[in-house]
C-alpha positions as CSV (number, residue, x, y, z in Angstrom):
1,M,110.7,153.2,90.3
2,S,111.2,156.6,91.9
3,Y,111.3,160.1,90.4
4,S,113.0,163.1,91.8
5,D,111.9,166.6,91.2
6,A,115.5,167.4,90.6
7,D,115.5,165.2,87.5
8,P,114.8,167.6,84.6
9,V,113.2,164.8,82.4
10,P,110.6,162.5,84.0
11,P,111.0,158.8,83.0
12,E,109.0,157.5,80.1
13,P,106.5,154.7,80.8
14,G,108.5,151.5,80.9
15,D,111.7,153.3,81.8
16,D,113.1,151.3,84.8
17,R,115.9,153.7,85.8
18,S,116.0,154.5,89.4
19,V,116.8,158.0,90.8
20,P,117.9,157.5,94.5
21,T,115.9,159.7,96.8
22,A,115.5,159.8,100.6
23,R,112.7,157.3,100.2
24,S,114.6,155.0,98.0
25,A,118.1,155.0,99.5
26,H,120.2,151.8,99.1
27,R,119.5,149.4,101.9
28,R,121.5,146.3,100.7
29,V,124.8,146.7,99.0
30,L,126.7,143.8,97.3
31,V,130.4,144.2,96.4
32,G,132.6,141.7,94.5
33,T,136.3,141.3,95.3
34,D,139.2,139.0,94.3
35,G,141.3,140.4,97.2
36,S,143.5,142.5,94.9
37,T,144.5,146.0,95.8
38,T,142.4,147.4,93.0
39,A,139.3,145.3,94.0
40,E,139.7,146.6,97.6
41,R,139.1,150.1,96.2
42,A,135.7,148.9,95.1
43,V,135.1,147.4,98.6
44,D,136.1,150.8,100.1
45,R,133.6,152.6,97.9
46,A,130.9,150.1,98.7
47,L,131.6,150.6,102.4
48,D,131.3,154.4,102.0
49,V,127.9,154.0,100.2
50,A,126.6,151.5,102.8
51,R,127.6,153.8,105.6
52,A,126.0,156.9,104.0
53,H,122.7,155.0,103.4
54,G,122.7,153.0,106.7
55,A,122.8,149.9,104.5
56,H,123.9,146.3,105.0
57,L,127.0,145.3,103.0
58,T,127.6,141.9,101.5
59,V,131.1,141.0,100.3
60,L,131.3,138.2,97.7
61,S,134.4,136.4,96.2
62,T,134.6,133.5,93.9
63,G,137.4,131.0,93.2
64,R,139.9,128.9,95.0
65,R,140.9,131.6,97.5
66,A,137.3,132.9,98.0
67,E,137.1,131.8,101.7
68,Q,140.4,133.5,102.5
69,V,139.6,136.7,100.5
70,V,136.2,137.2,102.3
71,A,137.8,136.4,105.7
72,V,140.5,139.0,105.3
73,T,138.1,141.6,103.9
74,H,135.6,141.0,106.8
75,A,138.4,141.4,109.3
76,R,139.4,144.7,107.6
77,L,135.8,146.0,107.8
78,E,135.2,145.1,111.4
79,G,134.6,148.2,113.5
80,S,133.4,150.1,110.4
81,G,129.9,150.5,111.9
82,V,128.4,148.8,108.9
83,P,126.9,145.3,109.2
84,V,128.9,143.0,106.9
85,T,128.1,139.5,105.6
86,T,130.4,137.5,103.4
87,V,129.8,135.0,100.6
88,A,132.5,132.7,99.3
89,T,131.5,130.7,96.2
90,H,132.8,129.2,93.0
91,G,131.9,129.9,89.4
92,E,132.1,132.8,87.0
93,P,132.2,136.1,89.0
94,A,129.4,138.0,87.0
95,G,127.0,135.1,87.3
96,A,127.8,134.6,91.1
97,L,127.2,138.4,91.7
98,A,124.0,138.4,89.7
99,D,122.6,135.3,91.5
100,E,123.5,136.8,94.9
101,A,122.0,140.1,94.0
102,V,118.7,138.4,93.4
103,R,118.9,135.9,96.3
104,G,119.9,138.6,98.8
105,G,117.5,141.3,97.6
106,H,120.4,143.7,97.0
107,D,119.5,147.1,95.4
108,L,123.1,148.0,94.5
109,V,126.1,146.0,93.2
110,V,129.6,147.6,93.3
111,V,132.5,146.3,91.3
112,G,135.8,147.6,90.1
113,N,136.5,148.4,86.5
114,K,139.4,146.0,86.3
115,G,140.1,142.5,87.5
116,L,140.4,140.2,84.5
117,H,143.7,139.4,82.8
118,G,144.8,138.6,79.3
119,M,142.6,138.9,76.2
120,R,139.3,138.9,78.1
121,R,140.3,142.2,79.7
122,L,140.5,143.8,76.3
123,S,137.0,142.9,75.4
124,P,134.1,144.7,77.0
125,L,132.0,141.6,76.4
126,G,134.4,139.7,78.7
127,S,134.3,142.1,81.6
128,V,132.5,141.5,84.8
129,P,130.9,145.0,84.8
130,G,129.8,144.5,81.1
131,R,128.2,141.2,81.9
132,L,126.5,142.5,85.0
133,S,125.0,145.5,83.2
134,H,122.9,143.1,81.2
135,R,121.9,140.7,84.0
136,L,121.3,142.7,87.2
137,P,117.8,143.6,88.4
138,C,119.2,146.5,90.4
139,A,121.7,149.4,90.1
140,L,125.4,148.8,89.3
141,L,128.2,151.1,90.4
142,V,131.5,150.6,88.5
143,V,134.4,152.0,90.5
144,K,137.4,153.3,88.6
145,T,140.1,151.4,90.4
146,T,143.1,152.0,88.1
């Protein structure tokens, strides 16, 4: 945990919030994408954060088209000056992102605020950001993509 003098209220004992400082800049950023236009906005934000912090970026996608999605995204990010790794997997997106966040030692996960369809989109309990907020051992950035 870090504390910045700019923070007007110091954290209470047991408070695990993290205030990024020059000493605790993000070093490993993970972003989830399904290849949609809105999800690519989250990828762009993750790239901006990774570039600003000199961090490594990992792009993760799940599902039938995961290999294609990460290949297209990797090609788009080539030449960005940011080291990029891709992960294509199967399973529920929030679970896959949480598992990779732990496995890869990521300190920031970036996702878009939309991406599910139908009734699950209407329920905050069904959203990927909502599920991640309870499962991640690191910071979560939810990008407004719509």
